[in-house]
Backbone bond lengths (Angstrom), bond angles and torsions (degrees), N, CA, C in turn:
res aa  C-N    CA-C-N  psi(-1)  N-CA   C-N-CA  omega(-1)  CA-C   N-CA-C  phi
1 X - - - 1.449 - - 1.517 110.74 -
2 X 1.284 113.54 152.79 1.451 119.22 176.70 1.534 108.45 -73.90
3 X 1.306 117.00 138.65 1.464 120.59 -177.21 1.524 113.05 -65.01
4 X 1.330 117.15 -24.43 1.462 119.68 -177.87 1.526 112.94 -85.16
5 X 1.297 118.11 -7.55 1.469 121.12 -179.04 1.527 109.71 -66.72
6 X 1.339 115.91 129.28 1.457 118.75 179.16 1.531 112.47 -124.92
7 X 1.328 117.75 1.10 1.454 123.14 172.72 1.532 113.77 59.72
8 X 1.326 118.74 21.14 1.461 121.41 -177.92 1.521 111.15 -62.22
9 X 1.321 117.17 -49.33 1.470 120.07 -179.07 1.526 111.06 -63.17
10 X 1.304 115.79 -40.76 1.463 120.21 -179.98 1.525 110.84 -63.15
11 X 1.315 117.24 -46.93 1.471 120.39 -179.63 1.522 111.99 -68.14
12 X 1.319 117.83 -33.59 1.460 120.62 176.78 1.527 109.93 -63.17
13 X 1.322 116.54 -44.96 1.462 120.62 177.89 1.528 110.77 -64.70
14 X 1.323 117.25 -43.19 1.462 120.36 177.87 1.522 111.82 -61.73
15 X 1.319 116.64 -40.62 1.467 120.58 -179.96 1.518 110.94 -62.40
16 X 1.328 116.52 -40.92 1.467 119.90 177.71 1.527 110.78 -64.64
17 X 1.320 116.16 -41.64 1.462 120.60 178.91 1.526 110.66 -62.25
18 X 1.323 116.26 -47.39 1.469 120.54 -178.57 1.528 110.50 -65.97
19 X 1.322 117.97 -40.81 1.468 120.50 178.50 1.523 110.95 -62.08
20 X 1.316 116.58 -40.81 1.464 120.76 178.18 1.522 110.79 -63.67
21 X 1.317 116.38 -43.87 1.459 120.36 179.59 1.527 111.07 -66.84
22 X 1.329 117.77 -36.39 1.463 121.11 177.81 1.527 110.70 -67.09
23 X 1.328 116.84 -36.69 1.467 120.32 176.67 1.526 110.25 -63.20
24 X 1.316 116.56 -38.91 1.465 120.02 176.69 1.522 110.68 -64.33
25 X 1.325 116.56 -42.41 1.464 119.82 177.73 1.520 111.51 -64.94
26 X 1.331 116.95 -37.09 1.463 120.55 179.07 1.523 110.89 -63.53
27 X 1.324 116.78 -36.80 1.461 119.01 179.21 1.528 111.23 -67.27
28 X 1.318 116.68 -32.22 1.469 120.14 175.72 1.528 109.81 -69.44
29 X 1.317 116.23 -40.62 1.463 121.35 -174.99 1.520 112.47 -69.95
30 X 1.332 118.19 -23.97 1.460 119.90 -175.91 1.517 113.18 -82.99
31 X 1.320 117.50 -8.63 1.455 120.10 176.20 1.530 108.17 -64.33
32 X 1.339 116.23 139.66 1.470 120.72 -173.98 1.529 112.26 -53.14
33 X 1.289 117.39 -41.08 1.469 119.59 179.39 1.521 109.98 -108.56
34 X 1.311 115.09 45.89 1.462 121.95 -176.80 1.508 112.99 -66.27
35 X 1.321 115.99 175.79 1.463 120.19 -177.91 1.526 112.58 -67.77
36 X 1.307 114.87 158.52 1.460 121.13 177.54 1.524 109.47 -69.79
37 X 1.345 117.45 158.59 1.468 119.95 177.74 1.524 113.86 -55.41
38 X 1.324 117.76 -34.10 1.466 119.28 179.63 1.525 110.69 -66.14
39 X 1.322 117.73 -38.31 1.464 121.14 176.74 1.525 110.44 -69.12
40 X 1.319 116.99 -39.44 1.465 120.61 178.39 1.528 110.41 -64.21
41 X 1.320 117.05 -38.27 1.458 121.40 178.13 1.534 110.01 -62.15
42 X 1.320 116.32 -42.39 1.461 121.03 178.38 1.526 110.48 -64.22
43 X 1.339 116.77 -44.97 1.465 120.94 177.08 1.524 110.34 -59.35
44 X 1.324 116.16 -45.17 1.460 121.04 -177.62 1.525 111.34 -62.33
45 X 1.318 115.98 -49.31 1.474 119.76 -177.52 1.523 111.79 -64.89
46 X 1.319 117.43 -38.74 1.452 120.38 -176.69 1.508 114.61 -82.95
47 X 1.327 117.27 -31.99 1.465 120.66 -172.63 1.527 113.40 -106.54
48 X 1.313 117.13 -45.28 1.466 119.89 -172.84 1.526 113.33 -94.22
49 X 1.318 117.45 -42.64 1.456 120.11 -173.86 1.530 113.12 -82.24
50 X 1.308 117.35 -24.39 1.464 120.66 -174.47 1.532 114.76 -59.24
51 X 1.360 120.75 -35.78 1.470 117.57 178.31 1.530 113.96 -61.61
52 X 1.318 116.78 -35.62 1.465 119.14 -179.43 1.526 110.77 -77.89
53 X 1.323 116.95 -38.59 1.466 118.91 -179.21 1.519 111.92 -67.61
54 X 1.329 116.45 -33.06 1.457 120.18 -179.96 1.529 108.58 -68.78
55 X 1.277 117.81 113.28 1.458 122.25 179.30 1.519 114.69 86.70
56 X 1.327 117.62 3.87 1.468 119.50 -176.77 1.524 112.19 -63.56
57 X 1.306 117.84 -30.14 1.464 120.09 178.78 1.526 111.11 -64.41
58 X 1.319 115.79 -28.21 1.455 120.22 -179.43 1.524 111.71 -77.34
59 X 1.335 116.73 -49.40 1.456 118.23 -172.75 1.522 114.84 -92.10
60 X 1.311 118.92 -12.86 1.465 120.15 -176.13 1.526 112.75 -62.85
61 X 1.306 117.36 -36.70 1.465 119.27 -177.60 1.529 112.72 -79.25
62 X 1.329 117.45 -21.51 1.467 120.83 -176.86 1.526 113.90 -104.01
63 X 1.318 118.20 -14.25 1.461 121.41 -174.88 1.525 111.59 -71.67
64 X 1.324 115.47 151.18 1.458 120.20 176.70 1.526 109.25 -73.55
65 X 1.310 116.56 160.61 1.459 120.71 179.68 1.524 111.02 -62.60
66 X 1.327 116.53 -38.24 1.463 120.71 179.52 1.521 111.37 -62.98
67 X 1.319 116.53 -44.28 1.461 120.59 179.91 1.526 110.97 -65.20
68 X 1.312 117.13 -42.24 1.462 120.14 178.48 1.529 111.16 -65.74
69 X 1.330 116.37 -35.45 1.462 120.60 178.12 1.527 110.09 -62.91
70 X 1.335 117.40 -41.19 1.469 120.87 178.00 1.524 110.41 -60.52
71 X 1.311 116.91 -42.02 1.463 120.48 179.03 1.528 110.78 -65.40
72 X 1.316 117.33 -40.42 1.466 121.08 179.12 1.519 111.32 -65.35
73 X 1.330 117.34 -40.06 1.464 120.98 178.55 1.528 109.96 -62.83
74 X 1.320 116.59 -41.50 1.462 120.42 178.38 1.523 111.06 -62.47
75 X 1.306 116.37 -40.91 1.455 120.11 179.00 1.526 110.83 -65.53
76 X 1.324 117.01 -40.95 1.470 119.95 179.38 1.524 111.76 -63.00
77 X 1.335 116.74 -33.69 1.460 120.79 176.52 1.526 109.86 -59.93
78 X 1.322 116.32 -42.56 1.457 120.50 177.72 1.514 112.60 -67.22
79 X 1.316 116.49 -39.77 1.466 120.40 178.88 1.526 109.79 -62.59
80 X 1.325 116.90 -39.63 1.470 119.87 177.42 1.524 111.32 -66.94
81 X 1.333 117.66 -32.40 1.471 119.14 178.41 1.520 111.25 -69.14
82 X 1.319 117.82 -27.43 1.470 121.22 177.72 1.522 110.31 -69.89
83 X 1.320 116.09 -46.39 1.464 120.68 -170.40 1.521 114.49 -99.38
84 X 1.317 116.54 -26.51 1.458 119.85 -176.65 1.519 113.55 79.60
85 X 1.337 117.63 16.35 1.467 120.31 179.64 1.529 110.03 -74.50
86 X 1.310 115.59 161.73 1.462 121.22 178.81 1.525 110.68 -74.28
87 X 1.344 117.47 151.71 1.467 120.22 178.07 1.527 113.60 -59.91
88 X 1.325 116.92 -24.37 1.465 120.15 -179.00 1.528 112.89 -77.57
89 X 1.320 117.28 -7.49 1.470 121.38 178.63 1.524 109.60 -65.98
90 X 1.306 116.04 140.28 1.454 122.48 179.61 1.536 110.04 -53.43
91 X 1.336 116.72 138.77 1.467 122.79 -175.78 1.523 111.83 -59.48
92 X 1.314 117.07 -44.98 1.465 120.25 -179.32 1.524 110.27 -64.50
93 X 1.324 117.01 -39.76 1.464 120.47 178.23 1.523 111.10 -63.99
94 X 1.343 116.46 -38.01 1.464 120.39 177.51 1.524 110.48 -60.69
95 X 1.329 116.12 -46.33 1.459 120.42 -178.79 1.528 111.84 -66.16
96 X 1.322 116.93 -39.23 1.459 120.26 178.73 1.531 110.46 -66.74
97 X 1.315 116.58 -42.73 1.470 120.79 179.37 1.526 111.14 -62.62
98 X 1.326 116.49 -39.24 1.467 121.08 -179.43 1.530 112.32 -82.71
99 X 1.319 116.64 -9.16 1.470 122.50 -176.47 1.526 110.60 60.04
100 X 1.326 114.91 41.37 1.468 122.30 178.22 1.522 106.80 -126.51
101 X 1.317 117.11 110.71 1.455 119.76 179.55 1.497 111.28 -123.76
């Protein structure tokens, strides 16, 4: 890889993709008789989180802090869709509640 590569554009696009997919999952979760958290976790891991995890070992060390922050925010949106916790809930607590670490 080129030393100047920082994957900012790539992570920005991935963050938008993951946020869109998390919004779709959130709409499923808000139905009165929606899926159980375990099913939502499976949906999240397979559909929403997979774009960021795929190749993350490559870009994680070279990405800028801002780009990585965008990816983390997108992931937290999905974690909240699994559990239904408020955005003000501590990040670690959200991940523990969703069983996503």
